[in-house]
Structures are given as structure tokens and as C-alpha cells.
C-alpha positions as CSV (number, residue, x, y, z in Angstrom):
1,M,18.7,46.7,-9.7
2,S,16.3,47.0,-12.6
3,I,12.6,46.9,-12.5
4,R,11.4,46.5,-16.1
5,Q,8.7,45.2,-18.3
6,A,8.7,41.4,-18.7
7,Q,9.8,40.0,-22.1
8,I,9.1,36.7,-23.8
9,Q,12.5,35.4,-22.8
10,D,11.6,35.9,-19.2
11,V,8.7,33.5,-19.2
12,S,10.4,30.3,-18.0
13,R,11.9,32.2,-15.0
14,I,8.6,33.8,-14.2
15,A,6.9,30.4,-14.3
16,E,9.6,28.9,-12.1
17,I,9.2,31.5,-9.5
18,L,5.4,31.2,-9.5
19,V,5.4,27.4,-9.3
20,F,7.8,27.1,-6.4
21,N,6.2,29.9,-4.5
22,N,2.8,28.3,-5.0
23,R,4.1,25.0,-3.6
24,V,5.7,26.6,-0.6
25,N,2.8,28.9,0.2
26,Y,-0.3,27.0,-0.8
27,Y,0.4,23.3,-0.5
28,P,0.4,23.5,3.3
29,I,-3.0,25.2,3.1
30,F,-4.7,23.1,0.4
31,Q,-2.8,19.8,0.8
32,D,-3.6,19.0,-2.8
33,E,-0.7,16.9,-4.1
34,H,-2.2,16.4,-7.5
35,Y,-2.5,20.1,-8.2
36,S,0.8,21.2,-6.5
37,F,3.0,18.4,-8.0
38,H,1.2,17.3,-11.2
39,E,-0.8,20.2,-12.6
40,M,1.5,23.0,-11.4
41,Q,4.4,22.6,-13.7
42,V,6.9,25.2,-15.0
43,I,6.3,24.3,-18.7
44,S,2.5,24.5,-18.5
45,I,2.5,27.7,-16.5
46,A,5.1,29.3,-18.9
47,Q,2.8,28.4,-21.8
48,Q,0.1,30.6,-20.3
49,Y,2.2,33.7,-20.4
50,T,1.5,35.1,-23.8
51,S,2.7,38.4,-25.1
52,S,-0.5,40.2,-24.1
53,M,-0.3,38.7,-20.6
54,L,3.4,39.8,-20.3
55,E,2.3,43.4,-20.8
56,R,0.9,43.2,-17.3
57,V,4.1,41.7,-15.7
58,I,7.0,43.7,-14.2
59,V,10.2,41.9,-13.2
60,Y,13.0,42.6,-10.8
61,D,16.1,41.8,-12.8
62,D,19.7,42.5,-11.7
63,G,21.2,39.9,-14.0
64,I,18.9,37.3,-12.5
65,I,15.1,37.7,-12.4
66,R,14.5,37.5,-8.7
67,G,10.8,38.4,-8.6
68,F,7.8,39.7,-10.5
69,I,4.6,41.5,-10.0
70,Q,1.5,41.0,-12.3
71,L,-0.9,44.0,-12.5
72,S,-4.3,44.6,-14.0
73,D,-6.4,47.7,-13.9
74,H,-5.7,48.9,-10.3
75,E,-5.2,45.3,-9.0
76,I,-2.1,43.5,-8.0
77,E,-2.8,40.1,-9.3
78,K,0.4,38.4,-8.3
79,C,3.6,39.3,-6.4
80,Y,6.3,36.7,-6.0
81,V,10.0,36.7,-5.1
82,D,12.1,33.6,-5.7
83,V,12.2,31.8,-2.3
84,F,16.1,31.9,-2.4
85,F,16.0,35.8,-2.5
86,Q,13.2,36.7,-0.1
87,G,13.9,39.1,2.6
88,Q,16.3,41.2,0.5
89,G,13.9,44.1,-0.4
90,I,12.9,42.7,-3.8
91,G,9.2,42.5,-2.9
92,S,9.3,45.9,-1.4
93,A,10.8,47.4,-4.6
94,L,8.1,45.7,-6.7
95,M,5.4,47.0,-4.4
96,K,6.8,50.5,-4.5
97,H,6.6,50.4,-8.3
98,A,3.0,49.2,-8.2
99,K,1.9,51.9,-5.7
100,Q,3.6,54.6,-7.9
101,K,1.5,53.3,-10.8
102,S,-1.7,53.4,-8.7
103,Y,-2.3,49.7,-8.2
104,L,-4.3,50.0,-5.0
105,Y,-5.8,46.6,-4.1
106,C,-5.2,42.8,-4.1
107,W,-6.9,39.6,-3.1
108,V,-5.0,37.4,-0.6
109,L,-5.7,33.9,0.6
110,E,-7.1,34.4,4.1
111,K,-4.9,31.7,5.6
112,N,-1.8,33.1,3.9
113,T,-0.8,35.1,7.0
114,R,2.7,35.7,5.6
115,A,1.3,37.5,2.5
116,I,-1.1,39.5,4.6
117,R,1.7,40.7,6.9
118,F,3.7,41.6,3.7
119,Y,0.9,43.7,2.3
120,E,0.2,45.3,5.6
121,K,3.9,46.3,5.9
122,H,3.4,48.1,2.6
123,G,0.4,50.1,3.6
124,F,-2.4,47.8,2.6
125,H,-5.4,47.2,5.0
126,R,-7.8,44.4,5.2
127,T,-11.3,45.2,4.0
128,E,-14.6,43.4,4.8
129,M,-14.7,42.0,1.3
130,R,-14.2,38.2,1.0
131,K,-14.8,35.7,-1.7
132,L,-14.4,32.0,-2.1
133,E,-11.3,30.9,-4.0
134,E,-12.8,29.1,-7.0
135,G,-13.1,25.4,-6.6
136,T,-12.1,25.4,-2.9
137,A,-13.5,26.0,0.5
138,E,-10.9,28.7,1.2
139,Y,-11.6,32.5,1.3
140,L,-9.7,35.3,-0.4
141,L,-9.6,38.6,1.5
142,M,-9.5,42.0,-0.3
143,M,-6.8,44.4,0.8
144,E,-6.6,48.0,-0.2
145,Y,-3.7,50.5,-0.2
146,K,-4.2,53.6,1.8
147,A,-1.3,56.1,1.6
């Protein structure tokens, strides 16, 4: 196992993991076929990952990039594991890395109960803070890490 800083050659794999997780986790909630299957494409997502953005991305790489976590200030912005490799401790390893580096909160889609359970398993607790997900009627819930 290797948890390391993302590099430019990792971008297509990061985008692939993000796109397929987005479809699996968010399409059932939003039911937006246009976004999920037209706008959400690996190439367009990969193009968003510039060198400066990659400075905030850590990958789990054991010869295959199996997951990544995107961090900013003290926030976990994204944490995704390839759907084929979930349940193998990869997300836990990425969370352990983030907590060691003092990343202490995240925003989770309120209806994404699977993600909420994952964060709770790793010591995060729901707060009273909520905000609308931009352009939708769905709410994000802030979760904080308490050691």
C-alpha cells in the first residue's frame, strides 16, 4: 500500500473513480440523466485537475490507484474509492491520513446515508449546520471529526 501525493499521470484514474462513484451514489438521489451521463464524463472531469488542484489530492496506490481523497484547509472535499475495491480498508486508510494531517470536517449530501455512516465510523459527528447543494433542492450536512 502506498498513500502518496497525486501526480499529473494519475488524473484520468482519479476522474474515472470520481465519475463512476458520482453515478452510483448521486444518480439515485438526483435522477438527473443529463448531468450523470452527459455532463459527467471522465475526460471533462480530468481536464479540471490542474497541477495546483493535484496538490490537494492524495491517492491510494498499490500498483493500481484504488481511491483518492481531496483536501483543502481543514476540509475533506472528496473521498472516493473505486466501486470495485470498496470494503477493503482503502477509504479507512485515506481517512486515517486526513485525520493525521488535521482535516477535521466535511460536507455530505444529507440523503447519502452510506457516506454519513462511513464518516461516523471514522469519528465524524453530524453538526446542526446544513446548506443547500448549489442548483438543487438537496441539503448538505456538515460533519466534524472529534477524536
